C-alpha positions as CSV (number, residue, x, y, z in Angstrom):
1,M,92.1,112.2,128.7
2,T,88.5,110.5,129.2
3,L,87.9,107.3,127.2
4,P,84.1,106.8,126.4
5,G,82.7,104.5,129.1
6,S,81.3,101.0,128.8
7,A,78.7,98.7,130.3
8,M,79.4,97.6,133.8
9,N,82.4,99.6,133.7
10,Q,84.5,97.3,132.1
11,P,86.7,98.9,129.4
12,T,86.4,97.8,125.7
13,F,89.3,96.1,123.3
14,P,89.5,99.4,121.7
15,E,89.9,101.8,125.1
16,L,92.4,98.7,126.5
17,Y,94.1,99.1,122.9
18,E,94.4,103.4,123.6
19,R,95.8,102.6,127.0
20,W,98.3,100.1,127.0
21,L,99.4,99.6,123.4
22,V,99.0,102.8,121.2
23,N,102.1,105.0,122.9
24,P,104.3,102.3,123.8
25,L,103.8,100.0,120.2
26,F,102.4,102.5,117.5
27,R,103.7,106.3,118.2
28,P,107.3,105.0,117.3
29,W,105.8,103.9,114.3
30,A,103.8,106.7,113.3
31,E,106.8,109.0,113.8
32,I,108.7,107.3,111.6
33,T,106.0,107.3,109.1
34,L,104.9,111.1,109.3
35,E,109.1,111.8,109.1
36,E,109.3,109.5,105.6
37,V,106.5,111.3,103.8
38,G,107.6,114.8,105.4
39,L,104.8,117.1,106.7
40,S,104.5,120.7,105.4
41,P,102.5,124.0,106.7
42,G,98.8,123.7,105.3
43,D,98.9,119.7,104.4
44,R,95.9,117.8,104.0
45,V,96.6,114.4,105.7
46,L,94.4,111.1,105.5
47,D,94.4,108.2,107.9
48,I,93.7,105.1,106.5
49,A,92.2,102.1,108.9
50,C,93.5,104.7,111.4
51,G,92.4,102.3,114.7
52,T,92.1,105.3,117.6
53,G,94.1,107.4,115.3
54,I,97.6,107.8,116.2
55,V,98.9,108.7,113.1
56,A,96.4,111.3,112.6
57,R,96.8,113.0,116.0
58,I,100.5,113.6,115.3
59,A,99.9,114.7,112.1
60,R,97.4,117.3,114.1
61,E,100.2,117.8,116.5
62,R,102.8,118.8,113.8
63,L,100.5,120.7,111.6
64,G,98.7,122.7,114.1
65,D,95.5,124.8,113.0
66,G,96.8,125.1,109.5
67,G,96.7,121.5,108.2
68,Y,93.8,119.6,107.9
69,V,93.6,116.1,109.1
70,V,91.0,112.9,108.3
71,G,91.0,109.8,110.4
72,V,88.9,106.7,108.1
73,D,88.3,103.2,110.3
74,I,85.7,100.5,109.7
75,S,85.1,100.0,113.1
76,S,82.8,102.3,114.9
77,D,84.1,101.6,118.7
78,M,87.8,102.7,117.6
79,L,86.9,105.7,116.1
80,A,84.5,106.3,119.5
81,V,87.7,106.2,121.6
82,A,89.7,108.5,118.6
83,R,86.7,111.3,119.0
84,A,87.2,111.3,122.9
85,V,91.0,111.6,122.1
86,A,90.9,114.0,119.8
87,P,87.8,115.5,118.8
88,G,89.0,118.1,116.7
89,I,89.9,115.9,114.0
90,D,87.7,115.1,111.5
91,W,86.8,111.2,112.6
92,R,84.8,108.9,109.4
93,E,83.5,105.4,109.4
94,G,84.2,103.4,106.5
95,N,85.9,101.1,104.6
96,A,89.7,101.2,103.2
97,S,88.1,99.8,99.9
98,A,85.3,102.2,99.7
99,L,86.7,105.7,101.4
100,P,84.1,108.2,102.8
101,L,85.6,111.1,100.3
102,H,83.6,114.4,99.6
103,D,83.2,115.1,95.8
104,R,86.6,115.6,94.6
105,E,88.1,115.6,97.8
106,Q,92.2,114.6,97.5
107,F,95.0,114.9,100.4
108,D,98.6,115.7,100.2
109,V,99.6,112.8,102.4
110,V,97.7,109.7,102.6
111,A,99.1,107.2,105.2
112,C,97.7,103.7,106.0
113,Q,99.8,102.3,109.3
114,Q,99.2,98.5,109.8
115,G,95.7,98.2,108.5
116,L,96.2,97.2,104.5
117,Q,96.9,93.6,105.7
118,F,93.2,93.0,107.5
119,V,92.1,94.4,104.2
120,S,90.1,91.6,102.4
121,D,90.1,93.2,98.8
122,K,93.8,94.9,98.9
123,P,93.8,96.0,95.0
124,A,90.4,98.2,95.7
125,A,91.9,99.3,98.9
126,A,95.1,100.8,97.0
127,A,93.1,102.1,93.7
128,Q,91.0,104.2,96.9
129,M,94.3,105.3,98.3
130,R,95.1,106.7,94.9
131,R,92.1,108.4,94.1
132,A,92.6,110.0,97.4
133,L,95.7,111.2,96.8
134,A,96.7,114.4,95.2
135,T,98.6,114.6,91.9
136,G,102.2,114.9,93.6
137,G,101.0,114.0,97.0
138,R,102.9,111.6,98.8
139,L,102.0,108.0,100.4
140,A,103.2,105.8,103.3
141,V,101.8,102.3,104.1
142,A,103.2,100.2,106.9
143,T,102.7,96.4,107.3
144,W,104.3,94.4,110.2
145,R,107.2,91.7,108.8
146,S,106.3,87.9,109.2
147,D,106.4,87.2,112.8
148,D,109.2,84.5,111.5
149,E,111.2,87.2,111.7
150,I,109.9,88.4,115.3
151,P,111.2,85.8,117.9
152,F,108.7,87.5,120.7
153,F,105.3,87.2,118.8
154,Q,106.2,84.4,117.4
155,N,106.8,82.3,120.7
156,L,103.6,83.8,121.9
157,R,101.9,82.6,119.1
158,R,102.9,78.9,119.3
159,I,102.1,78.7,122.5
160,A,98.6,79.9,121.7
161,E,98.4,77.3,118.9
162,R,98.6,75.0,121.5
163,H,95.2,75.5,122.3
164,L,94.0,76.8,119.3
165,G,95.4,74.8,116.3
166,A,97.1,76.7,113.5
167,I,96.1,80.5,113.6
168,A,96.6,82.8,110.7
169,D,97.7,86.4,112.6
170,L,96.4,88.7,109.6
171,R,98.4,91.0,111.9
172,H,101.8,89.6,109.7
173,S,100.3,88.4,106.9
174,F,101.8,91.1,104.4
175,G,105.0,90.6,105.5
176,E,107.4,91.1,102.2
177,A,108.0,93.9,100.8
178,A,107.5,92.9,96.9
179,P,104.3,92.3,97.2
180,L,103.5,95.2,98.7
181,E,105.2,97.4,96.2
182,A,103.8,95.8,93.5
183,L,100.5,96.2,94.9
184,L,101.0,100.2,94.9
185,Q,102.9,99.9,91.3
186,D,99.5,98.0,89.4
187,A,97.3,101.5,91.6
188,G,99.2,103.8,89.6
189,F,101.6,105.3,91.9
190,H,104.7,106.2,90.8
191,D,108.5,106.1,92.7
192,V,107.3,103.1,94.8
193,R,110.2,102.4,97.5
194,S,110.4,100.1,100.5
195,R,112.3,99.3,103.3
196,A,112.4,96.7,106.2
197,I,112.7,98.8,109.5
198,T,113.7,97.5,113.1
199,R,113.3,99.0,116.1
200,T,113.4,98.2,119.9
201,I,110.0,98.7,121.7
202,H,109.6,99.4,125.1
203,F,106.7,98.4,127.3
204,Q,106.6,99.9,131.2
205,E,104.7,96.9,131.7
206,G,104.1,93.3,129.9
207,A,101.2,91.6,131.3
208,P,98.7,94.0,129.5
209,L,100.6,93.4,126.0
210,L,100.5,89.9,126.8
211,R,96.6,89.8,127.8
212,L,95.9,91.9,124.8
213,N,98.0,89.7,122.3
214,T,96.6,86.8,123.7
215,M,92.9,88.2,123.1
216,A,94.0,89.3,119.3
217,L,94.8,85.9,118.5
218,V,92.3,83.9,120.1
219,S,89.8,86.1,118.1
220,M,91.5,85.4,114.7
221,S,91.8,81.6,115.2
222,S,88.8,79.3,113.6
223,V,88.5,77.9,116.7
224,G,88.1,81.0,118.6
225,K,85.6,82.5,116.7
226,E,83.4,79.3,117.6
227,M,83.6,80.0,121.1
228,D,80.6,81.5,123.6
229,D,82.1,83.9,125.9
230,E,82.9,82.3,128.8
231,E,84.7,79.9,126.8
232,R,86.7,82.7,125.3
233,K,88.1,84.1,128.7
234,R,88.9,80.9,130.2
235,V,90.8,80.0,126.9
236,V,92.6,83.4,127.4
237,E,93.2,83.0,131.1
238,E,95.2,79.5,130.3
239,I,97.1,80.8,127.0
240,V,98.3,83.9,129.3
241,G,99.3,81.7,132.0
242,E,101.5,79.6,129.8
243,S,102.9,82.7,127.9
244,S,104.0,84.7,130.8
245,P,107.7,82.8,130.8
246,V,107.9,84.2,127.3
247,L,108.5,88.0,128.7
248,Q,111.6,86.9,131.0
249,P,114.2,86.9,128.6
250,Y,112.9,90.7,127.4
251,T,112.5,91.6,131.1
252,D,115.0,94.7,132.0
253,G,115.0,97.2,134.5
254,S,112.4,99.4,133.0
255,G,109.8,96.7,131.7
256,I,110.1,94.9,129.0
257,A,112.0,95.4,125.4
258,F,112.0,93.3,121.9
259,E,113.1,94.3,118.4
260,L,109.8,94.5,116.2
261,S,110.0,94.8,112.1
262,T,107.7,96.6,109.5
263,N,107.8,97.0,106.1
264,L,107.6,100.8,105.2
265,A,106.6,101.9,101.6
266,T,106.7,105.3,100.1
267,A,105.0,106.6,96.9
268,K,104.0,109.3,95.2
269,G,101.0,110.4,93.1
């Protein structure tokens, strides 16, 4: 796999995300999500807020040439990595609340894995999901549970907050299942159901996860958004250094392992 190059040969955040997070962190949940809705030969699949496209890529692996897969993301940098990794998928730049769909284009399966919590207009995004889903089609939406239920990430956030003040971690901002179900019902979906799923996640190396998580926390903090690049790098290094002991209780012979929980909501069109 060759990722797109960047200035001075320094990898971009999406490249690091793909290299260090996708397989250990996002692939297991993508597999669970697609198993939940089920894929059938010839299905048309839409992956909303796809990032570097792991849901779309697994769907393509399972459907082969008989299926049609589209991935949509607002970030051109994320999509650049997605295109480099899987050029055969239809990758489109666009907002979840205004999907770039062709006239009357609909899908048998629509999925949104860990993206809805970042969308500012969630009712509009849910309405767009409904617009995109064919009658009788299957929807799956996953959002992380609150980090109050995930000690590993809660501890890391608290260390970062010593430097940055309170952080609204958007990744965990849609942690309750009831509002997610209500959102989908209000958008016109049928048979809306959800369940909380907890799995043990394994990383061969903890250091890249620690650094990428710190970068994310700094970028989401109001203080971090005001920093210049040099100050941001300095603060990231300080937080990473102080956070390293958090890894110790989760270390085993093969790397680190910790429990992670998500909501998984399903519905029909």
